[in-house]
C-alpha positions in Angstrom: 127.1 108.1 77.3 127.5 106.2 74.1 125.9 102.4 73.5 129.3 101.4 72.3 131.5 102.8 74.9 131.7 99.2 76.9 132.2 97.3 73.7 134.5 99.8 72.9 136.5 99.7 76.2 136.2 95.7 75.9 137.7 95.7 72.1 140.9 97.9 73.2 141.1 95.6 76.7 141.6 92.5 74.4 144.2 94.1 71.9 146.3 95.4 74.8 146.1 91.8 76.4 147.1 90.4 73.5 150.4 93.0 73.0 151.3 92.5 76.2 151.3 88.5 75.7 153.3 89.2 73.1 155.5 91.3 75.1 156.4 88.8 77.8 156.4 85.5 75.6 158.2 87.3 72.7 160.1 89.6 73.0 163.6 87.6 72.4 162.4 85.9 69.0 161.3 89.5 68.1 164.8 90.8 68.6 166.7 87.9 67.3 164.6 88.2 64.1 165.1 92.2 64.0 168.4 91.8 64.6 168.9 89.1 61.9 166.9 91.2 59.3 169.2 94.4 60.1 172.3 92.1 59.8 171.2 91.3 56.1 170.5 94.7 55.0 173.5 96.0 56.4 175.4 92.6 54.5 173.5 94.5 51.4 171.3 91.8 50.9 167.4 93.1 50.0 163.8 92.0 51.9 161.0 90.1 50.1 158.0 91.1 51.9 154.4 89.5 51.1 151.2 88.6 52.4 147.3 88.6 51.4 144.5 91.0 52.0 145.4 93.3 55.2 149.0 91.2 55.2 149.1 92.8 51.4 148.7 96.1 53.1 151.0 95.2 56.2 154.0 94.2 53.5 153.2 97.3 51.4 153.5 99.8 54.7 157.1 98.0 55.7 158.5 98.3 52.5 157.6 101.6 52.4 159.1 102.5 55.5 162.0 101.1 54.9 162.6 102.5 51.3 161.4 106.1 51.9 162.0 106.2 55.7 160.5 105.1 59.1 161.4 108.5 61.5 160.8 111.8 60.8 163.6 113.3 62.5 166.1 110.3 61.2 168.1 110.4 58.1 169.7 107.6 56.2 169.8 105.7 53.2 166.9 104.4 51.0 166.8 100.3 52.1 166.4 97.6 49.8 162.8 96.4 50.8 160.1 95.1 47.9 156.7 94.1 48.5 155.6 91.3 46.1 151.9 92.5 46.3 152.1 95.6 44.6 152.1 94.8 40.6 149.0 93.9 39.3 150.1 93.0 35.6 152.5 90.5 37.4 150.2 88.9 40.0 147.0 88.3 37.2 149.2 87.3 35.0 150.7 84.5 37.2 147.2 83.6 38.7 145.9 83.0 35.4 149.0 81.1 33.8 150.4 79.0 37.1 147.9 80.0 39.4 147.0 81.9 42.6 149.3 80.2 44.5 152.4 80.8 42.6 152.1 84.5 42.9 155.0 85.1 45.7 157.0 82.1 45.0 157.4 83.5 41.1 158.9 86.2 42.2 161.1 85.4 44.9 162.5 83.2 42.0 163.2 86.3 39.8 164.4 88.6 42.9 165.9 86.2 45.5 169.4 85.6 45.8 171.4 83.5 48.6 171.2 86.1 51.8 167.9 87.9 51.2 165.3 88.1 53.5 161.7 86.5 52.3 159.1 88.0 55.3 156.3 86.0 55.0 152.7 87.4 56.3 149.8 85.0 57.1 147.7 85.1 60.2 146.5 81.7 60.1 149.6 80.6 58.9 148.5 78.5 56.3 148.3 81.0 53.3 149.1 78.8 49.9 150.9 81.3 48.6 153.3 82.2 51.5 154.0 78.3 51.5 155.2 78.0 48.4 157.1 81.6 48.4 159.0 80.2 51.5 159.7 76.6 50.1 161.5 78.9 47.1 163.0 80.9 49.1 164.4 77.8 51.4 165.5 75.9 48.0 167.5 79.5 46.7 168.8 79.7 50.1 166.8 82.8 51.4 166.5 83.6 55.2 162.8 83.1 56.0 160.9 85.4 58.2 157.6 84.6 59.2 154.7 87.2 61.2 151.9 84.8 61.6 148.9 84.1 64.8 149.1 81.8 67.7 150.4 78.5 65.8 152.5 79.6 63.4 150.4 76.9 60.9 152.4 74.9 58.4 154.6 78.0 57.9 156.4 77.7 61.4 158.2 75.1 59.6 159.3 76.6 56.8 160.6 79.8 58.8 163.9 80.4 60.3 162.5 83.2 62.1 158.9 83.4 63.4 156.6 85.8 65.5 153.5 84.0 66.5 151.2 86.7 68.0 149.3 84.7 70.8 146.2 85.1 69.8 143.3 83.6 67.6 141.2 86.9 66.4 142.5 88.0 63.3 142.1 91.9 63.7 144.2 91.7 67.3 146.9 89.7 65.7 147.1 91.9 62.4 147.5 95.0 65.4 150.2 93.2 66.7 152.0 92.2 63.3 151.7 96.2 63.0 153.2 97.3 66.4 156.1 94.5 65.0 156.7 95.3 62.0 157.5 99.1 63.4 159.7 97.8 65.7 161.5 96.3 63.4 162.1 99.3 61.2 163.5 100.8 64.9 165.9 97.5 65.5 167.1 98.2 61.9 167.9 101.6 62.4 169.3 101.9 65.6 171.3 98.1 64.8 172.6 99.7 61.4 172.7 103.3 62.0 173.6 103.6 65.4 170.1 105.7 66.2 169.9 107.0 69.5 171.6 104.2 70.5 170.9 100.5 71.6 
């Protein structure tokens, strides 16, 4: 047996426990959030997604699943989802001219319209640039959706819908975010396109 076997079992057990707590305490909130995002897309609105570091990768992952496709065995139209984390010229120019805290807010200002959805991902719930983006989104009548950790941080008060993973461990929060983002794709496809029934 490897010297890491017990550690591996413990890590996976802790990750599973976080997802179990998410299942037991947050299923209704996740369902409501998914339905709201699906309804916005069905009405012709778009989804703007953003976060930092691993959360930036999750933003890009979700946008890809919606624009290209989520399920290999299910075809649908491309959906208007944009990750605000990918344009290096824009991100560096905004950081240089306005400061890093404005990199997402400036794009929400440019692309967001009433009825669109701003989906921010922040494990702490306190990322300054996500806060600024949510403030701009609310001023422009976008729906705000938060993926965060245990308390939701300062972003919780700025959110119309939230998924606050019951953990303070960043890796486990991110693992649960990814599972929930995949679930969001499933809800969108089932609600808007009748994939496999409800």
